[in-house]
C-alpha positions in Angstrom: 8.7 -37.4 -138.6 8.2 -33.6 -138.7 4.9 -34.1 -140.6 3.8 -36.7 -138.0 4.7 -34.3 -135.1 2.7 -31.5 -136.8 -0.3 -33.8 -137.2 -0.1 -34.8 -133.5 0.1 -31.2 -132.4 -2.8 -30.3 -134.6 -4.9 -33.1 -133.3 -4.1 -32.0 -129.7 -5.2 -28.5 -130.4 -8.5 -29.6 -132.0 -9.1 -32.1 -129.3 -8.6 -29.6 -126.5 -5.6 -31.6 -125.1 -3.4 -29.3 -123.0 0.3 -29.3 -122.2 1.7 -31.3 -119.3 1.1 -29.6 -115.9 -2.0 -27.8 -117.2 -5.6 -28.7 -116.7 -8.8 -26.8 -117.7 -10.6 -27.6 -114.4 -10.1 -25.9 -111.0 -10.5 -28.4 -108.2 -11.2 -26.9 -104.8 -8.9 -27.9 -101.9 -11.7 -26.8 -99.5 -15.0 -25.0 -99.4 -14.9 -21.9 -101.6 -17.3 -19.7 -99.6 -19.9 -19.6 -96.7 -23.5 -18.8 -97.2 -26.3 -18.0 -94.7 -29.8 -18.9 -95.8 -32.6 -17.0 -94.1 -36.3 -17.6 -94.6 -39.6 -17.2 -92.6 -41.7 -20.3 -91.9 -44.7 -18.1 -90.8 -45.0 -16.3 -94.1 -47.7 -16.8 -96.8 -48.0 -20.5 -97.7 -46.8 -20.0 -101.3 -43.8 -18.1 -100.1 -42.9 -20.8 -97.6 -43.3 -23.5 -100.3 -40.7 -21.6 -102.5 -38.4 -21.0 -99.5 -38.3 -24.7 -98.6 -37.6 -25.7 -102.2 -34.9 -23.0 -102.5 -33.3 -24.4 -99.3 -33.1 -27.8 -101.0 -31.8 -26.3 -104.2 -29.0 -24.6 -102.3 -28.2 -27.9 -100.5 -27.8 -29.7 -103.9 -25.5 -26.9 -105.1 -23.3 -27.5 -102.1 -22.7 -31.2 -102.8 -19.0 -32.1 -102.2 -18.6 -29.1 -99.9 -18.1 -26.7 -102.7 -19.4 -24.2 -100.1 -20.6 -24.4 -96.6 -24.0 -23.0 -95.6 -26.2 -22.4 -92.5 -29.9 -22.2 -92.4 -31.9 -19.9 -90.0 -35.5 -18.7 -89.6 -34.4 -15.9 -87.3 -31.6 -13.3 -87.5 -31.8 -12.7 -83.8 -28.6 -14.7 -83.2 -26.7 -13.1 -86.0 -25.3 -9.7 -85.0 -22.9 -8.0 -87.3 -19.8 -9.9 -86.3 -21.6 -13.2 -87.0 -22.9 -11.9 -90.4 -19.3 -11.0 -91.4 -18.3 -14.7 -91.4 -20.5 -15.2 -94.5 -19.7 -14.3 -98.0 -23.3 -13.9 -98.9 -26.8 -14.0 -97.3 -29.7 -15.5 -99.3 -33.1 -14.2 -98.3 -36.0 -16.2 -99.7 -39.2 -14.7 -98.3 -38.3 -12.3 -95.5 -36.3 -9.3 -94.4 -34.6 -8.4 -91.1 -37.3 -7.5 -88.6 -36.0 -5.7 -85.6 -34.1 -2.4 -85.6 -31.0 -4.2 -84.4 -31.3 -6.8 -87.2 -31.9 -4.1 -89.8 -28.9 -2.0 -88.6 -26.5 -4.9 -88.6 -27.6 -6.1 -92.1 -27.3 -2.5 -93.4 -23.7 -2.3 -92.1 -22.9 -5.8 -93.4 -23.9 -4.7 -96.9 -22.3 -1.2 -96.7 -19.0 -2.9 -95.6 -19.0 -5.2 -98.7 -21.3 -8.1 -97.7 -23.2 -10.1 -100.4 -26.9 -10.5 -100.8 -29.2 -12.5 -103.1 -32.8 -11.7 -102.5 -36.0 -13.3 -103.9 -39.6 -12.1 -104.3 -41.0 -11.3 -100.9 -37.6 -10.3 -99.5 -38.0 -7.2 -101.6 -41.6 -6.4 -100.5 -41.6 -2.9 -98.9 -44.9 -1.1 -98.6 -45.7 2.0 -96.5 -45.8 -0.1 -93.3 -42.2 -1.4 -93.7 -40.8 1.9 -92.4 -37.3 1.2 -93.5 -36.1 4.0 -95.8 -32.7 2.4 -96.3 -34.3 -0.6 -97.9 -35.7 1.6 -100.7 -32.2 3.0 -101.3 -30.7 -0.5 -101.2 -33.2 -2.0 -103.7 -33.0 1.1 -105.9 -36.7 1.7 -106.1 -39.8 3.0 -104.3 -42.3 1.1 -102.3 -44.4 -1.9 -103.5 -47.0 -0.7 -106.0 -48.9 -3.7 -107.5 -48.6 -7.3 -108.6 -50.2 -9.5 -111.2 -52.7 -12.1 -110.1 -53.2 -15.0 -110.3 -49.6 -16.5 -110.5 -48.9 -17.3 -114.1 -45.9 -18.0 -116.4 -44.5 -15.1 -118.3 -42.1 -14.5 -121.3 -38.8 -13.0 -120.0 -36.3 -11.0 -121.9 -32.6 -10.8 -121.1 -31.6 -7.1 -121.0 -27.8 -7.5 -120.6 -26.5 -10.5 -122.5 -22.8 -10.3 -121.5 -23.3 -10.1 -117.7 -22.0 -13.1 -115.7 -25.5 -13.8 -114.5 -27.1 -13.9 -118.0 -24.3 -14.7 -120.5 -25.3 -18.3 -120.9 -29.0 -17.7 -121.0 -31.2 -17.6 -124.2 -32.3 -14.1 -125.1 -35.9 -15.1 -124.1 -37.4 -17.8 -121.9 -40.7 -18.6 -120.2 -40.5 -18.3 -116.5 -42.7 -20.6 -114.3 -45.9 -19.2 -112.7 -45.3 -16.4 -110.3 -47.1 -13.3 -109.0 -44.9 -10.5 -110.4 -44.2 -7.4 -108.3 -43.8 -3.8 -109.3 -42.5 -0.8 -107.3 -43.1 2.9 -107.6 -40.9 4.7 -108.6 -39.5 1.7 -110.6 -35.8 0.7 -110.7 -35.7 1.9 -114.3 -35.8 5.4 -113.0 -32.5 4.8 -111.0 -29.2 5.2 -112.9 -27.4 3.2 -110.2 -29.5 0.0 -111.0 -28.6 -2.4 -113.8 -31.6 -4.3 -115.0 -30.6 -7.8 -116.2 -34.0 -9.4 -117.0 -37.4 -8.0 -117.6 -40.9 -9.4 -118.4 -41.5 -9.0 -122.1 -44.1 -6.3 -123.0 -45.6 -8.9 -125.3 -47.1 -10.4 -122.1 -49.6 -7.5 -121.8 -52.2 -7.5 -120.6 -50.7 -9.6 -117.9 -53.0 -11.0 -115.2 -56.6 -12.0 -114.9 -57.8 -10.5 -111.6 -55.0 -7.9 -111.1 -53.8 -6.8 -114.6 -50.8 -4.8 -115.7 -51.3 -3.2 -119.2 -48.1 -1.4 -120.1 -44.6 -0.2 -119.2 -41.2 -1.7 -118.4 -41.3 -4.6 -116.0 -37.8 -5.4 -114.5 -37.6 -8.7 -112.6 -33.9 -9.2 -112.0 -31.5 -6.4 -111.2 -28.4 -5.3 -109.3 -27.6 -2.0 -107.5 -24.1 -0.9 -108.5 -23.2 0.5 -105.1 -23.8 -2.9 -103.4 -22.8 -6.5 -103.9 -26.4 -7.6 -104.4 -28.9 -9.0 -106.8 -32.6 -9.2 -106.5 -34.8 -11.8 -108.4 -38.6 -11.3 -108.5 -39.2 -15.1 -108.7 -40.3 -16.9 -105.5 -44.0 -17.7 -105.3 -45.3 -21.3 -105.0 -43.9 -24.8 -105.6 -43.3 -24.6 -109.4 -40.4 -22.2 -109.5 -37.8 -24.9 -110.0 -39.6 -26.5 -112.9 -37.6 -24.5 -115.5 -34.0 -25.4 -116.2 -33.3 -22.0 -117.7 -34.5 -20.2 -114.5 -32.6 -22.7 -112.4 -29.5 -21.7 -114.3 -30.3 -18.0 -113.7 -30.6 -18.6 -110.0 -27.3 -20.6 -109.9 -25.5 -17.9 -111.8 -26.8 -15.2 -109.4 -25.6 -17.1 -106.3 -22.2 -17.8 -107.9 -21.8 -14.1 -109.1 -22.3 -12.8 -105.6 -20.3 -15.5 -103.8 -17.3 -15.6 -106.1 -16.8 -12.1 -107.5 -13.1 -12.7 -108.4 -14.0 -15.8 -110.4 -16.5 -14.2 -112.8 
């Protein structure tokens, strides 16, 4: 009998069977968080195409009310008190526009709010006139981009981060125009670069060409609950399962910090 019991216990351990009252899953009794999705319908066509597909991607992630989300194309109706009801804001292709919107978003982030930004939501040239945005992103103003949009080999810089721990060390991202800033985030000790374009891509571009240097595309600023992803141009961005996993990880990491 003891031998039989030992065999049963061994089989349970190998099979992943757990003791009574325990279960490896964690089923929600209600929505886990609230998300505000903000995008601009008047932006560049390729940026709107991405924003509409990202909106649908977020909707699919919310199936079963794992989280609740609202969609807006204007932050005019979202003063600070309204922003605070959301665990994170996802910006696809736009930034706050008026001084009031900018001020409220800045306070939201400084008081612990969450942000996931894509591509054009990090565009900040000399006409943006928002110095805090440079501090928030951890870099200087927009410097250049590759053109035309094209796929690129990506390298994971931090393999044990919650956003990258289940990604391969390298993957090919779908076609995108890839932005650079000057000074770059690599010059900022408060920035953690998670993913970069491989320098094996160089020369990268056909019309506008980048020839050398580090090329971060996913990073987080340690002083804020934020992550920026350079992806976000055109209607092919969701054609890569690995990149889709990266995007899902990024949203989850910001929305559920205590569960990472």
